[in-house]
SERO-995447 format. One record per atom (N, C-alpha, C): residue in three letters; x, y, z. Coordinates in steps of 0.2 Angstrom, whole numbers, plus 5000, padded with zeros to 4 digits. Layout:
N
ALAXYZ/...
END
This chain:
171
UNK484650834962/UNK485350834963/UNK485750874958/UNK485450894952/UNK485850934947/UNK485551004946/UNK486051044943/UNK485851114942/UNK486151124935/UNK485851164931/UNK486151184925/UNK486551244925/UNK487151234926/UNK487651284927/UNK488251264923/UNK488551314919/UNK489151294915/UNK489851314919/UNK490251264919/UNK490951274922/UNK491451244918/UNK492051254919/UNK492651234915/UNK493051184919/UNK493351134915/UNK493751084917/UNK494251064912/UNK494651014914/UNK495250994909/UNK494950984902/UNK494350954902/UNK494050934895/UNK493650994892/UNK493651054895/UNK493351104892/UNK492651124896/UNK492251164893/UNK491651174897/UNK491151114899/UNK490851114904/UNK490451064907/UNK489751094907/UNK489251064903/UNK488551084902/UNK488151094909/UNK488251054914/UNK487851054920/UNK488251024926/UNK488051044931/UNK488351024937/UNK488050954939/UNK488350904936/UNK488050844937/UNK488350814944/UNK487950764947/UNK488250734953/UNK488750684951/UNK489150654956/UNK489650614954/UNK489550544957/UNK489650494953/UNK489550424956/UNK490250394957/UNK490350374964/UNK491050354966/UNK490950274968/UNK491450244968/UNK491450164969/UNK492050134972/UNK492550174974/UNK493150154977/UNK493350184983/UNK493950214983/UNK494150244990/UNK493850314991/UNK493350334987/UNK492950394989/UNK492350374992/UNK492150314993/UNK491550284996/UNK491650305003/UNK491050325006/UNK491050335014/UNK491350285018/UNK491750305022/UNK492150255026/UNK492850235023/UNK492950255017/UNK493650245014/UNK494050305015/UNK494750295014/UNK495150345016/UNK495050415012/UNK494950405005/UNK494950465001/UNK494250505002/UNK493750475005/UNK493150505006/UNK493250565011/UNK493550555017/UNK493750605021/UNK494250655018/UNK494750635015/UNK495250685012/UNK494950725007/UNK494550705002/UNK494250744997/UNK493550764997/UNK493150735001/UNK492450745000/UNK492150775007/UNK492450765013/UNK492150795019/UNK492050865018/UNK491450895020/UNK491250965019/UNK491150985012/UNK491250945007/UNK491150965000/UNK490550934997/UNK490150895000/UNK489550864997/UNK488950895001/UNK488350894997/UNK487750915000/UNK487250855001/UNK487450794998/UNK487050734999/UNK487450674996/UNK487350624999/UNK487650554997/UNK487050504997/UNK487050464992/UNK486550414992/UNK486850344989/UNK486650284991/UNK486850224988/UNK486550224980/UNK486950204976/UNK486750204969/UNK487150144965/UNK486850124959/UNK487150074955/UNK487350104948/UNK487850084946/UNK488050094939/UNK487950034935/UNK487450034930/UNK487249974926/UNK487749974920/UNK487749914917/UNK488149904911/UNK488849924912/UNK489149894918/UNK489849914920/UNK490149854924/UNK490749844923/UNK491149794927/UNK491649824932/UNK491749794937/UNK492249814942/UNK492849774942/UNK493449804942/UNK494049764942/UNK494449794948/UNK494849744951/UNK495349764956/UNK495949794953/UNK496149844957/UNK496849874955/UNK497349874960/UNK497849914960/UNK498349914965/UNK498149954971/UNK497649934975/UNK497449974980/UNK496750014979/UNK496550004973/UNK495950044971/UNK495650004965/UNK494950014964/UNK494649984958/UNK494650024952/UNK494449994947/UNK494350024940/UNK493649994938/UNK493150044936/UNK492550024932/UNK492650024925/UNK492349984921/UNK492449984914/UNK491749964911/UNK491649984905/UNK490949964902/UNK490949884901/UNK490349854903/UNK490249784902/UNK489549764904/UNK489449694905/UNK488749674906/UNK488749654914/UNK488749704918/UNK488649694925/UNK488449754928/UNK488549764935/UNK488349824939/UNK488849834944/UNK488949904945/UNK489449924950/UNK489049964955/UNK489149944961/UNK488849974967/UNK489250034970/UNK488950084972/UNK489350144974/UNK488950194977/UNK489150254977/UNK488750314980/UNK488750374975/UNK488150404975/UNK488050464971/UNK488050514976/UNK488450564974/UNK488550624978/UNK488450694974/UNK488250734978/UNK488150804975/UNK488650854978/UNK488850894975/UNK489350944977/UNK488950994982/UNK489251024987/UNK488951074991/UNK488951134987/UNK488451174989/UNK488351244985/UNK488951284985/UNK489151304979/UNK489651354978/UNK490351324977/UNK490451254978/UNK491151224977/UNK491151174972/UNK490651174967/UNK490651124962/UNK491351124958/UNK491551184955/UNK492151184951/UNK492751164955/UNK492751184962/UNK493351154966/UNK493351084966/UNK492751054968/UNK492650974968/UNK492850944962/UNK492550964956/UNK492750944950/UNK493450944948/UNK493850994950/UNK494550994949/UNK494950954953/UNK494750944960/UNK495050894964/UNK494950824962/UNK494350804960/UNK494250744958/UNK494650724951/UNK494650774946/UNK494950764940/UNK495750754941/UNK496050794946/UNK496750784948/UNK496850714951/UNK496450694956/UNK496450634959/UNK496450574955/UNK496050574950/UNK495850524945/UNK496350524939/UNK496850574939/UNK497250584933/UNK496950584927/UNK496350624927/UNK496050644921/UNK496250714918/UNK496550714912/UNK496850774909/UNK496450804904/UNK495950764902/UNK495550794897/UNK495250734893/UNK494650734889/UNK494450684885/UNK494950644881/UNK495050584881/UNK495450544877/UNK496250564878/UNK496450604883/UNK497150614883/UNK497550554884/UNK498050544881/UNK498450474881/UNK498750464888/UNK498750514893/UNK499050504899/UNK498550494905/UNK497850494903/UNK497350484907/UNK497350414911/UNK497250414917/UNK497150344920/UNK496450324920/UNK496050374921/UNK495250374920/UNK495050424915/UNK494450404913/UNK494050454909/UNK493450474913/UNK493250544913/UNK492650564916/UNK492150564911/UNK491650524912/UNK491050514907/UNK490350524910/UNK489850544906/UNK489250544909/UNK488850484908/UNK488550454913/UNK488250394913/UNK487550394917/UNK487050354915/UNK486450344919/UNK486650304925/UNK486450324931/UNK486550294937/UNK485850274940/UNK485850214943/UNK485150204946/UNK485150214954/UNK484650244956/UNK484550254963/UNK484050204966/UNK484250164970/UNK483750114973/UNK483150144976/UNK482550114975/UNK481950144977/UNK481950144985/UNK481750194988/UNK481650194995/UNK480950184997/UNK480850114999/UNK480150095000/UNK479650074995/UNK479950084989/UNK479550064983/UNK479749994980/UNK479349944979/UNK479549874977/UNK479749874970/UNK479549924965/UNK479649914958/UNK480249954955/UNK480749974960/UNK481350014957/UNK481350084958/UNK481950114957/UNK481950184959/UNK482050224952/UNK482450284953/UNK482450324947/UNK483150324945/UNK483250344939/UNK483950354935/UNK484150424935/UNK484750434936/UNK485050504936/UNK485750504932/UNK485850564928/UNK486450564925/UNK486950594930/UNK487550564929/UNK488050584934/UNK488750574930/UNK489250604933/UNK489950594931/UNK490150534934/UNK490550494930/UNK490850434932/UNK491550424930/UNK492050404934/UNK492750394931/UNK492850324930/UNK492850314923/UNK492950244920/UNK493650234918/UNK493950174919/UNK494650164917/UNK494750194910/UNK495350224908/UNK495550244902/UNK495650184897/UNK495650204891/UNK495650144886/UNK496250094887/UNK496850124888/UNK497450074889/UNK497350034895/UNK497050064900/UNK496950024906/UNK496449974905/UNK495949994902/UNK495349944900/UNK495549884896/UNK496049894891/UNK496249844887/UNK496649794892/UNK497049824896/UNK497449784901/UNK497049744905/UNK496549774908/UNK496049734913/UNK495649684909/UNK495449694903/UNK495049644899/UNK495449584898/UNK496149584897/UNK496549534896/UNK496849494902/UNK496949534907/UNK497249504913/UNK497049534920/UNK496549564920/UNK496349594926/UNK495949554931/UNK495849564937/UNK495549524942/UNK494849564943/UNK494349524940/UNK493649544941/UNK493349544948/UNK493049594950/UNK492649594957/UNK491949574955/UNK491749504956/UNK491149474953/UNK490549514955/UNK490449534961/UNK489849564964/UNK489849644962/UNK490349674959/UNK490349744958/UNK490349784964/UNK490549764969/UNK490549804975/UNK491249794978/UNK491649854978/UNK492249864981/UNK492249874988/UNK492649834992/UNK492749844999/UNK493449835001/UNK493549845008/UNK494249845010/UNK494449775009/UNK494049725008/UNK494249655008/UNK494249635000/UNK494349674996/UNK494349664989/UNK494949624987/UNK495049584982/UNK495549544980/UNK496249564981/UNK496449624980/UNK497149654980/UNK497449644987/UNK497049634992/UNK497249624999/UNK497449685003/UNK497549745000/UNK497749805004/UNK497149845005/UNK496549815003/UNK495849845005/UNK495749915003/UNK496149944998/UNK496050014996/UNK496350065000/UNK496850045004/UNK497150095009/UNK497650135006/UNK497650134999/UNK498150184995/UNK497850254996/UNK498050295001/UNK497750365001/UNK497950414996/UNK498250394991/UNK498450434985/UNK497950434979/UNK497450394980/UNK497050384974/UNK496350394975/UNK495950414970/UNK495250424971/UNK494850354970/UNK494650344964/UNK494350274963/UNK494950234963/UNK495550274963/UNK496150244964/UNK496250234971/
END
């Protein structure tokens, strides 16, 4: 699902066209999946982000570093539109560049686990882009956020609006 091609983004050059791990309103069946991903992906598979926690937000979730697992989907960009998709997702997630003080999310590379298909002893790991909550948001979540214990965001998550905020990505 990866190709070694250089592209540019708000944070500067990107070394490879990595797949994206999504866990909120960009999941299949959620409102932003159709708005931002329909026709722009070449493949989508269930995946898990290890060493992360999932917190409820105002209609969308936030993932942060932690001792848990976040369930989501790994997706690859359709041929020829990687740069477009990267730009759309960076804009949606309010990612202005690495460490930018106005970031809502940081786009980072993490190992994502793909469940084994028919194999009892586990699947493979893949490097992927993940949008994690920016530093200020993470501090706020750690002190007063609502943890989603199973690491699986759904329409019935604690916020009660089920992620129907059509203006956000993981938002």
